[in-house]
C-alpha positions, 0 to 999 in steps of 0.5 A: 815456653808454652809455644815451644811445647805446643810445637813439639807436641804437634811434631811428635803427634805427626810422627806417631801418626805416620805408618810404620812403613814410612818411618825411616831411621832419620825419622827415628833419630828425629823422634828421639831428638824430639823426645829429648827436647820434650823431656828437656822442655818438660823439665824446664817447664817444671822448673819454671813452674816451680820458680813461678810458684816460688815467685808467686809465693814470694809476691804473695808474702810481699803483698801481705807484708805490704798490706800489713805495712799499709795498715800500720801506715794507715793506723799511724796516719790516723794517729798522726792526724789525731795528734795533728788535730790535737796540736792544732787545737793546742796551737790555737789555744797558745795563739789565743793565750799569746794574744791575751798576753800581748794585750796584757803586755800592752796594758802593762806597758801603758801602766809602766809608762804612766808610772814612769811619768808619775815617778818623774813628776814625783822626782821633780817635786822631790828635787824641788822640795829638797832644793827648797829645804836646802835653801831654808836650811842655809837660811836657818844656819845663817840665822843660827850663826848670827844668833850664836854670835849675838849670844857670844857678844851678850855673854861677853857683855854680861861677863864684863858687867859682872866684873864691873859689878864686882868692882863696884861691890868691892868699892862699896864694901871698902867705902862702907868699911871706911865710913864705919871706921870714921864713925868709930873714931871720936870727933874730938880726936879728929877736930880736937877739944871743943870750946865750952859753950852753953848747953844746947837743947837735948832735942837736937841730939836725940833725933840725929842719934836715932836717925844714925842708929836707924840708918845703921840698922837699915844698912845692915839689913839692906846689905846682903852677904857677898856670896848670896848677892853673887848667887842672886846676880847669876840667877837673875841675869841682866835684870839682877845686874841692874838691881844690884847696881841700884842697891850698891848706889843706895848703899853708898848714899846711905853710908855717906848720909850719917857722917853729914848728920853727925857733923850737923848735930855736933 
């Protein structure tokens, strides 16, 4: 556009520089045409300048906006760099903490392994102890069963001995009653009247009478009641059975002694 404007101005200046005598109608038409072109070019130049100014203003605004955006981006970049540094610091701390956790985890893993081994060892000892105690319990149960059977057998023997002793006591009591009944019956009723003989020595009658009275008194003192004897037998156990049996034997021998003495005296 500037070159066109310059060429138009040169042509116009050449036309105006010619003398009026040389100016022809063709030249006048060319001059008017050139003036119209110049005006058109000037209007175009003014429009282009206006557009150029508008474009420059827009570019300036765009540059300002870009500068502002660049400043914002720089600030954001600085903020992001600071945040990145902070995150890197935190990451380093977390990595250090993670390393510590891994060390602690390894230590605890070793401790867990030791505890598991200890637990297995204790479990093995516990099972062995349980097995040993189970065996001891089985042995003790067997021994207890044997002792229970022995106690039952001894109880049966004791019951049989008690029944036998009661039979012996009843027999001794019956024998004692029979002997007492015999003592109460006069000898004359049994043997008949005696033949008259000479008077014997009185000393022969005194000692047997006293012996028979003392024997009866001894039997009465030595023979306890049946209820007391049974109570004593139950309290004394096995020893009481032997003592009562010996006492019954002595009573039977004592009860059998007076009739023999009386017969000798008569």
